[in-house]
C-alpha positions as CSV (number, residue, x, y, z in Angstrom):
1,M,-15.2,8.7,-0.9
2,Q,-15.8,10.7,2.2
3,F,-13.0,12.6,3.9
4,Y,-13.0,13.8,7.5
5,P,-11.1,16.8,8.8
6,I,-8.6,15.5,11.3
7,K,-6.0,17.4,13.2
8,V,-2.3,16.4,13.5
9,R,-1.6,15.6,17.1
10,Q,2.1,15.0,16.9
11,L,5.0,15.0,14.5
12,D,8.1,12.9,15.2
13,R,11.3,12.4,13.2
14,S,12.1,8.7,12.8
15,T,15.1,9.5,10.5
16,Q,16.4,12.6,8.8
17,D,13.9,12.2,5.9
18,C,11.0,10.4,7.6
19,T,8.3,11.9,9.7
20,I,5.8,9.9,11.9
21,V,2.5,11.7,11.9
22,T,0.1,10.9,14.7
23,L,-3.5,11.9,13.8
24,D,-6.0,13.1,16.4
25,V,-9.0,10.9,15.6
26,T,-11.7,12.1,17.9
27,P,-13.7,9.6,20.0
28,E,-16.9,10.1,17.9
29,L,-14.9,8.8,14.8
30,H,-13.2,5.9,16.5
31,D,-15.8,3.3,15.3
32,Q,-15.5,4.5,11.7
33,F,-11.7,4.6,11.8
34,Q,-11.2,1.1,13.2
35,Y,-8.6,-0.7,11.1
36,K,-6.8,-4.0,10.5
37,Q,-3.0,-4.3,10.9
38,G,-1.4,-3.5,7.5
39,Q,-4.1,-1.2,6.3
40,Y,-3.6,2.4,5.0
41,L,-5.2,5.8,5.1
42,N,-6.0,8.0,2.1
43,L,-5.2,11.6,2.8
44,K,-6.0,14.8,1.0
45,T,-4.8,18.4,1.3
46,H,-4.3,21.4,-0.9
47,I,-0.7,22.5,-1.8
48,N,-0.2,25.8,-3.6
49,G,-3.9,25.6,-4.6
50,E,-3.7,22.1,-6.0
51,E,-5.6,19.2,-4.5
52,V,-3.1,16.4,-3.7
53,R,-4.1,12.9,-2.5
54,R,-1.8,10.2,-1.2
55,S,-2.2,6.9,0.7
56,Y,0.1,6.0,3.6
57,S,0.2,2.8,5.6
58,L,-0.6,2.9,9.3
59,C,2.5,1.9,11.3
60,S,0.5,1.8,14.6
61,S,-1.3,-1.3,15.8
62,P,-5.1,-1.3,16.1
63,L,-4.6,-2.7,19.6
64,D,-3.1,0.7,20.6
65,S,-6.1,2.9,19.5
66,E,-3.7,5.1,17.7
67,W,-3.5,6.3,14.1
68,K,0.1,6.8,13.0
69,I,1.5,7.0,9.6
70,G,5.2,7.2,8.4
71,V,5.9,9.6,5.6
72,K,9.3,9.4,3.9
73,K,10.3,12.5,1.9
74,V,10.9,11.5,-1.7
75,H,12.3,13.5,-4.6
76,D,9.6,15.6,-6.2
77,G,7.1,14.2,-3.8
78,K,4.5,17.0,-3.3
79,F,2.7,15.5,-0.4
80,S,5.8,14.0,1.4
81,T,7.7,17.3,1.0
82,Y,4.7,19.2,2.4
83,V,4.6,16.9,5.4
84,H,8.3,17.0,6.0
85,D,8.8,20.8,5.5
86,E,5.5,22.6,6.2
87,L,3.0,20.5,8.2
88,Q,2.7,21.6,11.9
89,E,1.1,20.0,14.9
90,G,-2.5,21.2,15.1
91,D,-2.8,21.5,11.3
92,E,-5.7,19.7,9.7
93,L,-5.6,17.0,7.0
94,E,-8.6,15.5,5.2
95,V,-8.6,11.7,5.9
96,A,-10.7,8.9,4.6
97,V,-11.5,5.8,6.7
98,P,-8.8,3.0,6.7
99,D,-8.7,0.7,3.7
100,G,-6.5,-2.0,2.2
101,R,-6.1,-5.8,2.1
102,F,-2.5,-6.3,3.2
103,F,-3.3,-8.5,6.2
104,V,-4.5,-11.9,7.4
105,E,-6.8,-12.3,10.3
106,C,-5.3,-13.1,13.7
107,T,-5.9,-16.5,15.2
108,D,-6.8,-17.4,18.8
109,T,-5.9,-21.0,18.5
110,E,-3.1,-21.7,15.9
111,Q,0.6,-21.2,16.2
112,R,1.8,-19.6,13.1
113,N,5.3,-18.8,11.8
114,Y,5.5,-15.6,9.8
115,V,8.2,-14.0,7.6
116,A,8.3,-10.4,6.5
117,F,10.6,-8.6,3.9
118,A,10.7,-4.8,3.9
119,A,12.8,-2.0,2.4
120,G,12.8,1.6,3.6
121,S,9.4,3.0,4.3
122,G,7.9,-0.5,3.5
123,I,8.4,-1.2,7.2
124,T,5.3,0.9,8.2
125,P,2.6,-1.7,7.6
126,I,5.0,-4.5,8.5
127,L,5.5,-3.0,12.0
128,S,1.8,-2.9,12.5
129,I,1.4,-6.5,11.4
130,I,4.2,-7.8,13.5
131,K,3.1,-6.1,16.7
132,T,-0.5,-7.1,16.3
133,H,0.1,-10.8,15.5
134,L,2.7,-11.3,18.2
135,T,0.5,-9.6,20.8
136,K,-2.7,-11.5,19.9
137,E,-1.1,-14.9,19.0
138,A,0.8,-16.0,22.1
139,N,2.8,-18.8,20.4
140,S,3.4,-17.3,16.9
141,T,6.8,-16.2,15.6
142,F,8.0,-13.6,13.2
143,K,11.2,-13.2,11.3
144,L,11.9,-9.8,9.7
145,F,14.4,-9.1,6.9
146,Y,14.8,-5.3,6.5
147,V,16.8,-3.5,3.9
148,N,18.1,0.1,4.3
149,Q,20.9,2.2,3.1
150,S,22.6,2.6,6.5
151,V,21.9,2.4,10.2
152,S,21.0,6.1,10.3
153,T,18.2,5.6,7.7
154,I,16.5,2.7,9.5
155,M,12.9,3.9,9.9
156,L,11.1,3.2,13.1
157,K,14.3,1.7,14.6
158,E,13.4,2.4,18.2
159,E,10.0,0.8,17.8
160,L,11.5,-2.3,16.2
161,E,14.0,-2.6,19.0
162,A,11.3,-2.2,21.6
163,L,9.3,-5.0,19.9
164,K,12.4,-7.2,19.8
165,N,12.9,-6.7,23.6
166,R,9.2,-7.4,24.3
167,F,9.0,-10.6,22.1
168,M,12.6,-11.7,22.5
169,D,11.9,-15.4,22.0
170,R,9.4,-15.0,19.1
171,L,10.8,-12.1,17.0
172,E,14.0,-12.1,15.0
173,I,15.2,-9.0,13.0
174,Y,17.9,-9.1,10.3
175,H,19.1,-5.8,8.9
176,F,20.5,-5.5,5.4
177,L,22.5,-2.4,4.6
178,T,23.3,-1.2,1.0
179,Q,25.8,1.6,1.9
180,E,27.5,0.3,5.0
181,Q,29.6,-2.8,5.5
182,R,28.4,-5.5,7.9
183,D,30.5,-8.2,9.4
184,V,28.4,-10.9,7.8
185,E,28.5,-10.8,4.0
186,L,24.9,-12.0,3.7
187,F,23.7,-8.7,5.2
188,N,25.6,-6.5,2.8
189,G,23.6,-5.1,-0.1
190,R,20.1,-5.7,-1.4
191,L,18.2,-8.9,-1.2
192,S,18.7,-11.3,-4.1
193,E,17.7,-14.8,-5.2
194,K,21.1,-16.1,-4.0
195,K,20.5,-14.5,-0.6
196,L,17.0,-15.9,-0.4
197,E,18.5,-19.4,-1.0
198,I,20.8,-18.9,2.0
199,I,18.0,-17.4,4.2
200,F,15.7,-20.3,3.6
201,K,18.5,-22.9,4.2
202,T,20.2,-21.4,7.2
203,I,17.7,-19.1,9.0
204,C,14.2,-20.6,8.4
205,E,12.8,-23.5,6.5
206,L,10.1,-22.8,3.9
207,D,8.0,-25.8,5.0
208,S,7.7,-24.4,8.5
209,L,6.3,-21.0,7.4
210,D,2.6,-20.0,7.2
211,H,2.5,-16.5,5.7
212,F,4.9,-14.2,3.9
213,F,4.5,-10.4,4.0
214,I,6.5,-8.2,1.5
215,C,6.5,-4.4,1.3
216,G,8.9,-2.2,-0.6
217,P,9.8,-1.3,-4.2
218,E,8.5,-3.2,-7.2
219,P,11.6,-5.1,-8.2
220,M,12.2,-6.5,-4.7
221,I,8.6,-7.5,-4.2
222,F,8.3,-9.4,-7.5
223,M,11.7,-11.0,-7.1
224,I,10.7,-12.4,-3.7
225,R,7.2,-13.4,-4.9
226,D,8.5,-15.2,-7.9
227,F,11.2,-17.0,-5.8
228,L,8.6,-18.2,-3.3
229,E,6.2,-19.4,-6.0
230,A,9.0,-21.2,-7.8
231,K,9.7,-23.0,-4.5
232,G,6.1,-24.2,-4.3
233,V,4.6,-21.6,-1.9
234,V,1.0,-21.1,-2.7
235,K,-0.3,-17.6,-3.7
236,K,-2.6,-17.3,-0.7
237,Q,0.4,-17.4,1.6
238,I,2.2,-14.5,-0.1
239,H,1.0,-11.0,0.7
240,F,2.5,-7.9,-0.7
241,E,2.0,-4.1,-0.6
242,L,3.8,-2.2,-3.3
243,F,5.5,1.1,-2.4
244,G,7.0,3.6,-4.7
245,T,4.5,3.9,-7.6
246,S,4.8,7.0,-9.7
247,G,1.1,8.0,-9.3
248,K,1.1,9.2,-12.8
249,S,-1.9,9.0,-15.0
250,V,-2.0,6.4,-17.8
251,K,-1.2,7.6,-21.3
252,K,0.0,5.6,-24.2
253,K,0.1,5.6,-28.0
254,V,-3.3,4.9,-29.4
255,P,-3.4,1.6,-31.4
256,K,-4.5,2.1,-35.0
257,A,-7.6,-0.1,-34.3
258,F,-8.9,2.7,-32.0
259,D,-7.8,5.7,-34.0
260,G,-10.6,8.2,-34.3
261,K,-13.1,6.0,-32.3
262,V,-15.0,7.4,-29.3
263,S,-16.4,5.7,-26.3
264,D,-19.6,6.8,-24.6
265,V,-18.8,6.3,-20.9
266,T,-21.3,6.2,-18.1
267,V,-20.0,6.3,-14.5
268,L,-22.4,5.4,-11.6
269,E,-21.4,6.4,-8.1
270,G,-23.2,7.3,-4.9
271,G,-26.6,6.9,-6.6
272,K,-25.6,9.5,-9.3
273,S,-24.7,9.1,-12.9
274,I,-22.3,11.0,-15.1
275,N,-21.9,10.6,-18.8
276,F,-19.2,11.7,-21.2
277,K,-17.5,10.9,-24.4
278,T,-13.8,10.2,-24.8
279,P,-11.4,8.8,-27.4
280,Q,-10.9,5.1,-27.2
281,G,-7.6,3.7,-25.9
282,V,-6.3,7.1,-24.8
283,N,-7.0,8.2,-21.2
284,S,-8.1,6.3,-18.1
285,I,-11.8,6.3,-17.2
286,L,-10.9,7.9,-13.8
287,D,-9.0,10.8,-15.4
288,E,-11.7,11.5,-17.9
289,A,-14.4,11.4,-15.2
290,L,-12.5,13.8,-13.0
291,K,-12.1,16.2,-16.0
292,N,-15.9,16.1,-16.2
293,N,-16.2,17.1,-12.6
294,A,-17.1,13.7,-11.1
295,D,-16.3,13.3,-7.4
296,L,-14.8,9.8,-7.4
297,P,-12.7,7.9,-4.9
298,F,-9.0,7.6,-5.8
299,A,-5.5,7.9,-4.2
300,C,-2.4,6.4,-5.8
301,K,-3.4,6.4,-9.5
302,G,-0.7,3.7,-9.8
303,G,-2.9,0.5,-9.9
304,V,-2.0,-0.4,-6.3
305,C,-4.4,0.8,-3.6
306,C,-7.7,-0.3,-5.2
307,T,-9.4,2.9,-4.0
308,C,-10.7,3.5,-7.5
309,K,-12.0,-0.1,-7.9
310,A,-15.4,-0.3,-9.8
311,K,-17.4,-2.9,-11.6
312,L,-17.4,-3.0,-15.4
313,V,-21.1,-3.3,-16.1
314,E,-21.0,-2.9,-19.9
315,G,-18.3,-2.6,-22.6
316,Q,-14.6,-3.3,-22.7
317,V,-11.5,-1.7,-21.2
318,D,-7.8,-2.2,-21.5
319,M,-6.4,-2.3,-17.9
320,Q,-2.8,-1.3,-18.1
321,V,-1.5,-2.1,-14.7
322,N,-3.0,-4.2,-11.8
323,Y,-1.1,-4.7,-8.5
324,G,-4.2,-4.8,-6.3
325,L,-7.1,-6.8,-7.7
326,E,-7.3,-10.5,-7.1
327,D,-7.9,-13.0,-9.9
328,D,-11.5,-13.7,-8.8
329,E,-12.3,-10.0,-8.7
330,I,-11.1,-9.6,-12.3
331,E,-13.2,-12.6,-13.3
332,N,-16.2,-11.0,-11.7
333,G,-15.8,-7.8,-13.8
334,Y,-14.0,-5.5,-11.4
335,I,-11.4,-3.0,-12.8
336,L,-9.1,-0.3,-11.5
337,T,-10.5,2.8,-13.2
338,C,-7.2,4.7,-12.9
339,Q,-5.6,2.1,-15.2
340,S,-8.5,1.3,-17.5
341,L,-8.8,2.7,-21.0
342,P,-12.2,2.4,-22.7
343,I,-12.0,0.5,-25.9
344,S,-15.6,-0.1,-26.9
345,D,-18.3,2.2,-28.2
346,K,-20.1,2.1,-24.9
347,V,-18.7,1.6,-21.4
348,V,-20.6,1.6,-18.1
349,V,-18.8,1.3,-14.7
350,D,-20.4,1.2,-11.3
351,F,-18.4,2.4,-8.2
352,D,-21.2,1.3,-5.9
353,E,-20.7,-2.4,-6.7
354,K,-17.7,-3.0,-4.5
355,G,-18.1,-6.8,-4.3
């Protein structure tokens, strides 16, 4: 993965613990940094001598020729704390070109009805998606259901209000607060199956909706996804981006079947080959390759972003978590190397086969 040195043009506080970072992508990089609404950037920097990588969704729209990300400070978050407390305008970050599949193509001819569910910083890609579709699709509509602790913690609130004023007849926003009381009971607390039942009976009808976007913590995403699928919504209409992964490397107790066994692993990337041996069923291919000085693409290490996707050419692996790969990709032999433990005598993975 190639990173480019890009300066920070502007830092803005959206809330007390959220910073909007505008990146100064120079004109000569504009073509390479073109993006789709809902995509993210992989960023890299060094903090106290340690290389730290994170991925953040773009909250700007590609129609604006801007590159903005929203970074919410999280407990023990090295990168987010650095951005919130230390990063200054004019500083430089290493940034890879935009990536991600949390989008559907805009249409010039159809009228579509969209629904989005977001919680906290999950609004960042959703804002980009809403703005882009409503701008490019003159007759489409969007309904946003957005969960926060309180009014003061609503991220990108001014931008959302501006969009509501601009698309008054086609955008509806419903705020749910978990630590402040609202007049309408429906909007008190987190989303639940009971609340979804009410939403789809009183606010919008499932049969009239074309696409659903969900972004936030894992329990919310899968609760909504499972609810929609149980109601007959097909998978290709449901799109989600998981926020809040731990980013921790995979480690688990080694099954007795692999005790003492070793895998001979070959990693192909960028026309180069690296070979190493590692105990079977212990550590991920990505972690072991990095220990052996391989320069491989990765970001979240949580099975979400698919930056570390590669094709399994030979052998077997045990993929612990997968939030990003589609069923057809798995059938075609693709794996997330950050989550894949080698479990055969020989394993060969190819990062150049992206599919």
